[in-house]
N, C-alpha and C positions, 0 to 999 in steps of 0.2 A: 546444436539446434534440435529440438524435439520433432517427432513426426508431424505434429500439428503446426510446426513453424515457430512456436514460441521458444524463447530461450531465457535462461537465467544465468547471469554473469556475477561472479564474486570477485571483487577487486579491492585491494588495499584495505582489507578489514583488519582492525587492530586485534592483537592477540587475545585480549580479554573478551572479544566478541566473536571469536572464531566458532564456526559451526562444524559439527562432526560430519563425516561422509554420509551417515544415515540421515541426519537432519537436512543436508543438502538434497539428498534423494527425495525426501518427503516434500520439501519445498518445490522441487521440480515437478513432482506428481501433482501438487496443489496448483501450480501454474497451469498445467495441462487441464485440470478440472475447471479452473476459472475460464480458460479459453473455451472449453467445450460447453459448459453449463451457462455461463453468463454472457460471453462475448460471441455466441453463435459460431464458434469455431475459428474466429479471427485470431491471428497470431499477435503476440506482443513480446517485447523484450523487457526484462526486469534486471536492473543493475543493483546489486547489493554492495555497498561501499562504505565510506567513512563520512564523518561530519564535514571535513575539508572539501570533499567532492560535492556534497549536497549544497554547501554554502556557495561554492563556485557556480554551480548550476542555477541555484536560486537567484544569485546576483546577476548572472549573465542573461537569463531568460525572463525573470520577473522583477529585477531591480531591487530585490531584498537582500541585504548584506548580512545574512545569518543562516546557520544550518537549520534545516527542518527535517522532519521524519520521512516524508514521502512527497515526491513530485510526480506529476502525470503530464505526459507530452503526447496529445492525440496526433495520430498520423494524418497526413494530408493525402495519402495514397489509398485507393480503394482496396478493400480486403484486409489490410493490415490495421490493427487496432491502435498501435502506438508504443510508447515506451514509458516505463516507470523507473524511478531511482529511489532507493531506500537507504537511509543511514542506519547501519548496524549499531552505531554508537547511540543514536536516539532510541532505536528499537530496544536496545539492551537496558537503557535507563528506564524507559516506559514499562518494560516487562517487570523490572524490579519494583517500580512504583505500584503497579497494579497486581503484582503477585502471580504472574504466570511466566511461562518459558519464553525465551528469545524466539524460538521457532513459532510459537503462537502469536507473538507480537508482529513478527514479519508477515505471517499469514493475514493478520488483521489489516496491516498496512497495504498488502497486496490487494486484498478485497476492496479496500477503500479506493486505492488507485485505479483498479479496473472499473469500478463503478463510474469514476470520473471519465475514464477513457470511453465509456459507452455513452457519455453525454450528460450524465447526472451531475448536478452542482448544488450541494447543500446550502450554499449561500443564496441561491435564487429559486429553488424548486419547491418551497413551502412544505418541506418534510418528505418529499418523494424519495430522495436518496437515503434519508434516515430510515424510512420504512423498508426500503430494499436492503440496506445494510443489516438491519435487524433480522429480516427474513433469512438472508444468506448466512449470517452468523449463527443463527439457530440451526439451520440445516447442516452447516459444516462443524457444529459443536465448538465454536470459538467463544472466547470470553467477550465481554462488552466491547462494542464497536467504538471506533474513534469518535464518531458524532455523539454517541450516548455518553462517553466519558467526558467529552468537552462540555456537553450540556449540563452534566451533573456538577461541574465546577463553576458554572456561570450564575450570576444573580438572575432571578426570575424575569426581570425586564429585558435581559439579553437573549433569552431562549428563542424569541421570535425570529431572529436573524438566521438561526440554524434551521 
């Protein structure tokens, strides 16, 4: 656990998605930055794992029987922000698809998840989360955000729900 109370856990990551020690250090630094800059110093835990684990979590907590890239679980305790789970397999595929590194994709997913943990919801907030994600992405030098990429793939009549 880092001094700010946040922690980053790596578990059951497939060999083709493994991160170097340097990449893990940079992700831990990014988690600390997210905690300090976006979450007002509140701690969170981020599990980086495989599709099987994300599918299990998604099914158990949301009733969706498929793997997803990131899940957010807000805390019920004061002071603690909550937990994120990220699939290294989904992140790796998305990084290849969008032409950036696995580390960048994990940082995009961490940012997206943290914004959810702070109470933003792109399905209900009329663009507030998309604007916040765009602002932080630019500030952190990240590639296009999850919401922006999804919006680019949708027909024009579907954009209103994001």
